C-alpha positions, 0 to 999 in steps of 0.5 A: 672330120669325114661327113656322115654319108660320104666316101672320099668327100662325096655322097656315097651314092655317087661313088658306089656303082653296083647294087652289091656295093651299095648293099655292102655299104648299107650293111657295114655303115648302118646308113638309113637303118630303121631297125635295132636288133637287140641280142642277149647281153645288150648287143645291138646290130643295125639293119633294114626292115625292107632287106630282111623282109625281102629275104625271109617270110618270117621277118616279113610277117614280123616287120612288115605284116599286119601285126608287125612291130612298129617300134625301131627295136627288135628283141631276139633273146634266143639268137646268138649275135655272132651267128646272126651277123653271119646270117645278115652277111648272106642276107645283104651280100649273098655270101658269108665267111664261115670259120668252123663247123660249129659256127656253120651249125648255128647259122644253119639253125637260124636260117631254118628258123627264119626260112632263109633257104639260100643261107641254109644251103651255103651252111650245109655245103660248108658243113658237109665239106668240113665235117670231122669226128669231133663235130659229127654228133653236133651235126647229127643232132642238128640234122635230126632237129631239122629233118635233113636226110643229106646231113644225117647220112653224112654224119652216119657215114663219118660215125661208121668210120671210127664209131669208138672215137666219136661215141667216146667224146664228151659231145655225146652228152649234148644229144637228145634222147631221141637221137641217142635212141636211134644210134643205139638201135642201129645195126650198121654202126660197129663198135669194137665192144658193146662197152663203147655205147654203154659208156656213152649212155652213162656219160649222157645220163650223168650230163642230164643230172642237175647241179644239186643231184647226187651222181649215183648209179640209180640217179643216172639210171633214172635219167637214162630210163629203161627204154634206152638201157634195153637198147644196149646189147649186153649179150655181145659182151664177154663176161669180163667186159661186163664185169669191168665196164657195167657192174661197177657203175651201179646202174644195174642192180645186183640181181640184174647183173647176176641174171645178165651175166648168166645169159652172157654165159649161155643161160636160157633167156626164157628163165630170166625175169621179165623186167631184166633190162636186156636186149635179147636180140643179137642184131644180126650178129654172127654167133661166136666161133666154135672151133678155131679150124673153122677160120680160113685164110684167103689171100688176094695176091694180085699182079699190079702196081703201087698206089699212094693214098693220103690219110683218111682217103677212101680206098676201095680195097675190094670191088664186086666181092661175092661168094658162091656160098654164104660165108662170114668175114671175121678178120682182115689183114691190110698192112696199115692202121685205120678203119675198114667198112664192108658195104653191100650193093646199096652202099650200106655198111654191114660191118666195120673195124678199126685197128691201130695196127695192120690186123682188123677183127670185126666185132660184128662179122660181115655175112656175105650172102650167096651171089650178092656183091659187096665192097671193102672200103679202107680209110687209112690213118696215115699216108700209105702205099698199097699194091693195086691190082689191074683186074679181079680174080677168084680164090678157092677156100673151104667149100666156097669160092670168093670172086672180085672184080678189082682190088688191092693186095690183102688177106681175108680170114673167112669163117664158114659156119658148120651146121650145128 
């Protein structure tokens, strides 16, 4: 039988040489532990008051301050014990082995709770490096709760790549009302149809119902609230989209559906009742095409060489894109499936499109303003080969000239609106 406090028959203090080895032994063995931390389900983890207090001012006050707990037992009924164990790993060893973004988000939240900044930074770097579509909304909610701009910006970037897929996931039901409101009012997230955010809103509303509540349209609406409902841009839907995706949910009354459908068909908005849950603005959206011949085809044929890219790579299709007249980019042909983002000079996405084939149509056409510079970024869905030019060029179409500093072989379909 091995005697407690020994390693290989000798006192552990004589075997272990470095401070980190000693701390790891204390952490894993519970030697000299003076604190039993109790979690839901009766799970107990042994720890040391001094070490916790060294790394956290919150634990310092709880365990060593004037109002400190004097007993050996500390109850933490709100903390998940698996995540807290990872936090302890970092507390003792300045490292932790994270296995998923979901786990990292839990530890990140605990690190904020106990003001343990180094552990929080370790979690943040893991989250930023491993964020995927299926974890974007959970990370976004965490960023809002803790006011983390870096994490929030990364989440919005991920969401902009494929907003339909992200907002169609069940994780939307876990968002707070404040986060959902912020997403619905943003102009830099471009869905293939306004039906996508509306369906997300319905999913969220149904998730707020209690187990005894009837999942009727009126009950769901009560959970959503008219303030959120008015963020939906119903006017961006076609009449068919509105009937197919909205009318059957019974979230809107028959009278509201009648008036909104009239507005979609072109009725004067001033004639609608004031209480119609309608966002009257188009959020900077381009008006619909009036004539097909107003659409110009502008190919970029560049002498260059083939370049191979892996799936989800960030491929800059066009850099320094500018026009000597204000135009609207309506379609684009790349030759491969994926997601396209049109970004302004500050890196803000002004329009986005996702396609399962080679042709992309922007629900919110990108307005390229005169003499301002833009870039077109492509995220391929699979490994692709693209013809990359070694320099830029100029292409004339209609009454405007398109310029770019460098780019790949691609084709723009650009609309020059005529005066009404």
